[in-house]
N, CA and C atoms as an extended XYZ file, in Angstrom:
204
Properties=species:S:1:pos:R:3:atomname:S:1:resname:S:1:resid:I:1 pbc="F F F"
N        12.089        6.666        3.572 N   MET     1
C        11.448        5.387        3.828 CA  MET     1
C        11.717        4.457        2.645 C   MET     1
N        12.118        3.244        2.945 N   VAL     2
C        12.370        2.244        1.913 CA  VAL     2
C        11.059        1.543        1.584 C   VAL     2
N        10.755        1.468        0.292 N   VAL     3
C         9.526        0.831       -0.167 CA  VAL     3
C         9.911       -0.394       -0.984 C   VAL     3
N         9.330       -1.544       -0.645 N   VAL     4
C         9.683       -2.793       -1.292 CA  VAL     4
C         8.410       -3.497       -1.758 C   VAL     4
N         8.484       -4.125       -2.930 N   THR     5
C         7.370       -4.919       -3.429 CA  THR     5
C         6.985       -5.963       -2.390 C   THR     5
N         5.707       -6.180       -2.224 N   ASP     6
C         5.102       -7.119       -1.264 CA  ASP     6
C         5.026       -6.592        0.159 C   ASP     6
N         5.463       -5.364        0.412 N   ASP     7
C         5.251       -4.775        1.741 CA  ASP     7
C         3.762       -4.702        2.026 C   ASP     7
N         3.395       -4.913        3.283 N   LEU     8
C         2.019       -4.689        3.713 CA  LEU     8
C         1.910       -3.250        4.179 C   LEU     8
N         0.867       -2.568        3.734 N   VAL     9
C         0.752       -1.137        3.992 CA  VAL     9
C        -0.674       -0.758        4.357 C   VAL     9
N        -0.799        0.441        4.880 N   LEU    10
C        -2.074        1.133        4.951 CA  LEU    10
C        -1.989        2.216        3.901 C   LEU    10
N        -2.981        2.273        3.017 N   ALA    11
C        -2.955        3.260        1.941 CA  ALA    11
C        -4.280        3.998        1.890 C   ALA    11
N        -4.206        5.293        1.601 N   MET    12
C        -5.403        6.097        1.502 CA  MET    12
C        -6.019        5.921        0.108 C   MET    12
N        -7.278        5.475        0.070 N   PHE    13
C        -7.991        5.294       -1.185 CA  PHE    13
C        -8.463        6.659       -1.684 C   PHE    13
N        -8.212        6.968       -2.939 N   SER    14
C        -8.468        8.312       -3.458 CA  SER    14
C        -9.947        8.682       -3.505 C   SER    14
N       -10.830        7.706       -3.613 N   GLN    15
C       -12.264        8.007       -3.766 CA  GLN    15
C       -12.906        8.494       -2.467 C   GLN    15
N       -12.534        7.911       -1.338 N   ASP    16
C       -13.193        8.290       -0.082 CA  ASP    16
C       -12.232        8.822        0.986 C   ASP    16
N       -10.941        8.873        0.648 N   LYS    17
C        -9.911        9.411        1.559 CA  LYS    17
C        -9.828        8.648        2.884 C   LYS    17
N       -10.168        7.367        2.853 N   ARG    18
C       -10.047        6.513        4.031 CA  ARG    18
C        -8.870        5.568        3.849 C   ARG    18
N        -8.364        5.047        4.966 N   TRP    19
C        -7.196        4.179        4.959 CA  TRP    19
C        -7.622        2.717        4.925 C   TRP    19
N        -6.963        1.931        4.061 N   TYR    20
C        -7.274        0.514        3.901 CA  TYR    20
C        -5.980       -0.297        3.853 C   TYR    20
N        -6.106       -1.583        4.178 N   ARG    21
C        -4.951       -2.479        4.113 CA  ARG    21
C        -4.598       -2.763        2.661 C   ARG    21
N        -3.312       -2.837        2.385 N   GLY    22
C        -2.884       -3.109        1.020 CA  GLY    22
C        -1.550       -3.830        0.968 C   GLY    22
N        -1.203       -4.245       -0.247 N   ARG    23
C         0.086       -4.882       -0.530 CA  ARG    23
C         0.709       -4.131       -1.699 C   ARG    23
N         1.992       -3.808       -1.587 N   VAL    24
C         2.698       -3.094       -2.650 CA  VAL    24
C         2.950       -4.048       -3.818 C   VAL    24
N         2.456       -3.670       -4.996 N   LEU    25
C         2.685       -4.453       -6.207 CA  LEU    25
C         3.889       -3.951       -6.984 C   LEU    25
N         4.071       -2.620       -6.981 N   LYS    26
C         5.135       -2.027       -7.795 CA  LYS    26
C         5.466       -0.645       -7.253 C   LYS    26
N         6.711       -0.272       -7.383 N   VAL    27
C         7.159        1.068       -6.997 CA  VAL    27
C         7.748        1.729       -8.235 C   VAL    27
N         7.264        2.920       -8.563 N   THR    28
C         7.779        3.651       -9.713 CA  THR    28
C         8.129        5.075       -9.293 C   THR    28
N         8.959        5.705      -10.095 N   GLU    29
C         9.338        7.085       -9.812 CA  GLU    29
C         8.631        8.005      -10.799 C   GLU    29
N         7.968        9.015      -10.271 N   ALA    30
C         7.288       10.014      -11.086 CA  ALA    30
C         7.953       11.366      -10.837 C   ALA    30
N         7.542       12.374      -11.562 N   LEU    31
C         8.103       13.718      -11.373 CA  LEU    31
C         7.866       14.220       -9.955 C   LEU    31
N         6.742       13.818       -9.363 N   SER    32
C         6.387       14.275       -8.020 CA  SER    32
C         7.019       13.428       -6.914 C   SER    32
N         7.733       12.365       -7.284 N   GLY    33
C         8.361       11.497       -6.292 CA  GLY    33
C         7.967       10.045       -6.514 C   GLY    33
N         8.182        9.213       -5.525 N   LEU    34
C         7.842        7.802       -5.651 CA  LEU    34
C         6.329        7.593       -5.625 C   LEU    34
N         5.876        6.661       -6.452 N   VAL    35
C         4.470        6.272       -6.498 CA  VAL    35
C         4.418        4.765       -6.274 C   VAL    35
N         3.524        4.344       -5.406 N   VAL    36
C         3.396        2.945       -5.039 CA  VAL    36
C         2.089        2.404       -5.610 C   VAL    36
N         2.167        1.321       -6.381 N   GLU    37
C         0.953        0.661       -6.861 CA  GLU    37
C         0.512       -0.318       -5.787 C   GLU    37
N        -0.699       -0.108       -5.261 N   VAL    38
C        -1.184       -0.862       -4.114 CA  VAL    38
C        -2.392       -1.703       -4.506 C   VAL    38
N        -2.391       -2.963       -4.068 N   LEU    39
C        -3.562       -3.828       -4.162 CA  LEU    39
C        -4.261       -3.735       -2.818 C   LEU    39
N        -5.498       -3.228       -2.809 N   TYR    40
C        -6.281       -3.175       -1.575 CA  TYR    40
C        -6.794       -4.585       -1.306 C   TYR    40
N        -6.202       -5.242       -0.314 N   ILE    41
C        -6.399       -6.678       -0.136 CA  ILE    41
C        -7.800       -7.064        0.312 C   ILE    41
N        -8.534       -6.157        0.902 N   ASP    42
C        -9.891       -6.492        1.336 CA  ASP    42
C       -10.925       -6.300        0.243 C   ASP    42
N       -10.558       -5.598       -0.824 N   TYR    43
C       -11.529       -5.279       -1.878 CA  TYR    43
C       -11.092       -5.716       -3.266 C   TYR    43
N        -9.790       -5.908       -3.477 N   GLY    44
C        -9.300       -6.407       -4.752 CA  GLY    44
C        -8.978       -5.356       -5.791 C   GLY    44
N        -9.210       -4.102       -5.495 N   ASN    45
C        -8.885       -3.072       -6.482 CA  ASN    45
C        -7.442       -2.613       -6.326 C   ASN    45
N        -6.923       -2.010       -7.393 N   VAL    46
C        -5.531       -1.568       -7.451 CA  VAL    46
C        -5.519       -0.074       -7.754 C   VAL    46
N        -4.590        0.636       -7.109 N   GLU    47
C        -4.493        2.079       -7.316 CA  GLU    47
C        -3.046        2.518       -7.125 C   GLU    47
N        -2.632        3.533       -7.872 N   SER    48
C        -1.325        4.148       -7.672 CA  SER    48
C        -1.458        5.216       -6.599 C   SER    48
N        -0.602        5.124       -5.591 N   VAL    49
C        -0.703        5.992       -4.424 CA  VAL    49
C         0.622        6.725       -4.231 C   VAL    49
N         0.583        8.053       -4.092 N   PRO    50
C         1.825        8.768       -3.804 CA  PRO    50
C         2.373        8.366       -2.435 C   PRO    50
N         3.662        8.461       -2.277 N   LEU    51
C         4.325        8.032       -1.050 CA  LEU    51
C         3.752        8.724        0.191 C   LEU    51
N         3.193        9.902        0.035 N   THR    52
C         2.641       10.636        1.178 CA  THR    52
C         1.299       10.089        1.638 C   THR    52
N         0.697        9.171        0.888 N   LYS    53
C        -0.643        8.662        1.208 CA  LYS    53
C        -0.626        7.194        1.623 C   LYS    53
N         0.496        6.742        2.160 N   TYR    54
C         0.553        5.365        2.617 CA  TYR    54
C         1.526        5.235        3.777 C   TYR    54
N         1.374        4.148        4.529 N   ASP    55
C         2.271        3.865        5.648 CA  ASP    55
C         2.450        2.359        5.756 C   ASP    55
N         3.613        1.908        6.181 N   ARG    56
C         3.892        0.467        6.284 CA  ARG    56
C         3.259       -0.121        7.535 C   ARG    56
N         2.908       -1.411        7.447 N   LEU    57
C         2.473       -2.173        8.611 CA  LEU    57
C         3.665       -2.985        9.086 C   LEU    57
N         3.927       -2.984       10.379 N   PHE    58
C         5.118       -3.641       10.897 CA  PHE    58
C         4.818       -4.867       11.752 C   PHE    58
N         3.629       -5.416       11.688 N   ALA    59
C         3.284       -6.556       12.538 CA  ALA    59
C         3.270       -7.852       11.729 C   ALA    59
N         4.302       -8.677       11.834 N   PRO    60
C         4.334       -9.935       11.081 CA  PRO    60
C         3.182      -10.857       11.444 C   PRO    60
N         2.718      -10.817       12.688 N   THR    61
C         1.597      -11.670       13.069 CA  THR    61
C         0.321      -11.240       12.363 C   THR    61
N         0.208       -9.979       12.060 N   PHE    62
C        -0.944       -9.475       11.295 CA  PHE    62
C        -1.016      -10.181        9.935 C   PHE    62
N         0.102      -10.289        9.271 N   ALA    63
C         0.152      -10.921        7.959 CA  ALA    63
C        -0.145      -12.415        8.063 C   ALA    63
N         0.413      -13.060        9.058 N   THR    64
C         0.198      -14.499        9.226 CA  THR    64
C        -1.248      -14.804        9.573 C   THR    64
N        -1.802      -14.059       10.486 N   PHE    65
C        -3.170      -14.290       10.942 CA  PHE    65
C        -4.183      -14.142        9.821 C   PHE    65
N        -3.979      -13.159        8.979 N   TYR    66
C        -4.926      -12.897        7.894 CA  TYR    66
C        -4.547      -13.568        6.585 C   TYR    66
N        -3.529      -14.416        6.602 N   GLY    67
C        -3.163      -15.171        5.402 CA  GLY    67
C        -2.596      -14.320        4.286 C   GLY    67
N        -1.880      -13.285        4.656 N   LEU    68
C        -1.323      -12.405        3.632 CA  LEU    68
C         0.043      -12.904        3.312 C   LEU    68
């Protein structure tokens, strides 16, 4: 999967293991694989998320409607 800065994603928040909307701020490589720094757009917090704990959103109208 190709990961690009500013992608809209669903990412699992580590504290409650629930999925939230986010925007990719940065992609880095760690020993365990790619890590995505995500801004949770509904709450404003930022977290580094392993590639296995996120998924891309593919609806452009979703981004337009919510002003992302």
